[in-house]
N, C-alpha and C positions, 0 to 999 in steps of 0.2 A: 280319644280324638279321632274323627273320621280321617281316612287317609287322603284321598283326592276326590275330586268330583267324579261321581260314577257316570259312565256312559249310558246312553239311552237303552242299550241292550240289557245291561245289568239292572237298570231301573225297571224295565219291562219284565224281566225274569222275577224280580222281587214282587212286582204287582201280581203276576200270574200265580206265584206261590201264595200270596195273600188271598187271592180269590179262591184258590183251591182250599186253603185253610178255612175260609169262611164257609165254603160249601160242605166240606167233609163232616163237621159235627152234625149238621142237619140231616145229611144223607145217612150217616151212621145211626142217628136217633130214629129215623124212619125205619131203617132196617131192623133195629133192635125192637121197636114197637110192633112191627109186623111179624117178627120171628122171636128173637131173643138177643140179649147182649152177647151171649156166646156166639151166635151166628155172625153178628157184626164183627166180633173179634176174630173169628175164624176166617171170614172173608178178607179182612184187612191183612191178616197174617199170610194168607195164600198169595195175595197180590204182592206183598213185600217179598215173599220167598221167590216168586217168579221174577221180580225185579232184580233180586240178588243173583239168581241164576244167570240172567241175561248179562248183568254186570261182570260176574266172574268169568263167564265164557268170553266176553269181549276183552277183558283185561288180560286174559291168558293165565297160565298156571303160576301162581305165587301164593304164598301163605297169607291168609287174611289177618293173622295175628303176628305182630312184629315183636320179637323179644325185647324186653326192656320198656315196653309201652306202659305208662302208669295205669293202674286199674281204673281210675276215674274216667279215662277216655272211653271206656266201654259202657258208660251210663246212658248213652243215647237211646238204647233200646228201652231202658226203664222209663226214660222221659217220654218216649213215644207211646209206650203202653199206658202211661198216666193220661196222656191226651186222649187216646182212643177209647179208654174206659170211662173217663170222667165226663167228657163232653156229651156223649149220648144220654147220660143221666141228667145233666143240667139243662140242656137245650129245651126239652119238652116242658120243663118246670119254669124256667126263666124266660124262655123265648130266645130265638137265635140272636136278635139284636143285642140284648143285654148280656147273654152268655159270651158272645164274641167281643163285646166291648170290654168285659172283665178280662177276657183272654188277652186282648191287646194291651190293657193296662198291666197285666202280669208280664207280658213280653217287654213292655217299656221299662218297668221297674227291674226286671231280671236282666235285661240288656245293659242297663246302667251299672248295676252291681257287678256283673261279669266283667265289664270293661274297667270299672273303677279298681277292683281288686286284682285284675289280670288273671282271672280264673281260667283254668284249662289251656294255658298257653296263649291266651288272647293278649294282645298288646294293651298295656294299661292306658287309661285315659282319665281325664279329670271330669268331675261332675260340676259344671259351672251353673250359674243362675239360669242361663238359657235352657239347659237340659232339665233342671228341676222344674222350671216353668212348663216345659213340654210334658213332663209326667203329670204335673198338676192339671194341665189342660185335658189329658187323657182321663184323669179322675173326674173332672167336671163333666166330660163327655159321658162317663158312666152314669153320673147323677142325672144328667138330662135325659138319657135314654131310659133310665129307670122310671121316670115320671109317668 
């Protein structure tokens, strides 16, 4: 269940993240096509490393690993690696619109499952008919884009 109505600022941040997510696979595919997938991965890794350094300098000295944290909370890096290695491979073959539509469908299905099962400490929520219809519409969108 969604918490409360998000403010315009949060909605804007989510839209900006969505636009960046839409651009990243095409940019990475272009970089991989002109150099290699290794170059695209290396560049992404360097940018993430720079971002981490900035964050840790700004946050001050404290351990990034908290004792007692379950192992599965550290899977974010693997998920990120999956995105930046698979999307440059599929975007040139499927086209950005279909590849991103499938990505959004995966996000919708994944989000519902994470919330329904309360995975990774997320508050559990119900999957009602309205939410199932929303995912079905995402699937229909994929079919329409595929044509």
